[in-house]
C-alpha positions, 0 to 999 in steps of 0.5 A: 748533396749527390747521396752515396750509392754502391751496384747492387746484384742488377748491374754486378754481372751486366755484360757492359763495357760502356755505361751510357749503354745503360745511363748517364751523361752526355753534353752537347751545343744546340746548333739551330734555331733561337738556342744556337750555342746554348750548352746542354746535357742530357741525362738518362737515368737508365731507369725511363726517366730521362731530362735535358739540363740547359747549362747556359740557363742556371743548370735549370731543366727544359725537357723531360720525358718519363717512358716517352711520355713527356713531363712537361710543358713547352712553351714556343719561344724553345730553348733559347739563349740567355739574354739580359735584356729579358731581365727587365719588367715582364720580359722574363716570359720572353725567355720562358721556354717552360720546361721542368724547372725553371728557377727564379730569384736570387734577388727577386721572385715574382712581380717586377719592380724598382727599388733604390735606383735599381729595376728588378724584373720578373722573377729575377736574372738566374734564368738568363744566367751561364753556369760554370760547369766544375765536374760532370760525373757518370756512374762507374760499373768497376767501382760500384759507383751509381750516382751521376750528377753535374755541378756548375757555379752560377754567379749574380755579381755586379761590382759594389754588390750584390754578390751571390754565389750558387753552387747547384747539383743536380743528381740522379741514380742509375736505375731511379727515376729521380732528380735531385737539386742541392743549391747552395748560395753564398753571399760572397760581398760585404754588405746583407742581401735579399736571398728569394728563391723559387722553383717553377716546376711546370707540367703540361700534356700527356701528364697534364691531361684534360680531365684526367689528372689532378695535383695532389698536396695537402694544406691551408691555401692562400688564395691570390687576388680573384682567384678564390672564384676558383680555389674557394669554391670548387671541390675540384679545384685540383683537378685538370679541367678542359681548356677555359676560354678565361684563360685565354692570354693571361688567364691563370688563377693561383694559391698558396699552400701552408704544406702539411709534412710528415715526421721527418718535416718533409713535404710531398705533392705531385700531379698524377694522371690516372688514365695513364698511370703514371705521375710525377711527385715533388719532397722538400724539407719546408724548413728549407721551403716555408711554402708551395705555389700552384699555378694552373693556366687551363688555355686553349690551343696548346696554352695549357699548363701549370706549376707546383712551386716550392719558394721561400719568397711569394710571387708578388715581388720583394717589397711585398715579401719584406711587408709580409715578414717572408723575405730573407736576407742573407749576410757577408759570408752567410750561406744557406742549402735548399734541396729538392727532388723530383721523382717520376712514378708509375707503381700504384702505392706511390700514386695512391700515396700521392692522391690520399694528400687530397682527402 
């Protein structure tokens, strides 16, 4: 849930009539191209961080910039309209616009499969689900409230089930370059349902820059497939290299991380661009997200990206999760809360803290 913040002296005497002069949330509708008629909300934190929530794509986050520098990677699909046609097989990729946060699930993360007469596509259906907006709250300097938030419902529903309701709140605080994501899932049906969830947090140039940037995380690695050649034999496997010929087309590497935590059970990870002096840190409770994924796709010609992925399940698909004991189940009426924060940083102390994770 959004934390409560009172106004500080920084804003108490600000000669401002309209708080949007400093920051806040404004909604609009895209009017051109494949995203025509898609509802969005621009969030300005007033601290150099600005991001675009795509209401009609599950309240995920597309564009994001810090001090006029992009944090994420955007694919050539652009922010397009949701389509159930992309919920089959690998067609999820046709609607994958990149973006800072693309959520995967809630019934499957990872590869497609068929089970009990039903087909489940890559990364589930959430990304192509429109949200029902419940509230948009802007800061109010007169009452001393600096928090801003957008809350909506995203339903995965079908007659006879499964019926899962997600209430998502994305919030920030005026004057702080942080995004907070609070997801509450409820099984509204009368039978148990599998629960799989993954936050695909994607990075791109200039944050992710060849020979200047590095992923930051610590913990035991479990490589996927032939990714052992990258993660197991390179000392600098976290570092952003020059574009790789082996990553043309579908070339990629991926590893699971069993992340270390602090005394409070929190995981810290992120990306730092040493040359430009800025980065992003990600924080979440390991109890909620037991594992972290690191996807790296160093493709030539602009296909240069990667992600850090807090997840409850895996990326090989639900049958594999069941075999290795990773699959969670929600009983009828049961709920689960998942939280994660994403913070843009340029202070040396914060960047050094992230870089120390790699030692």
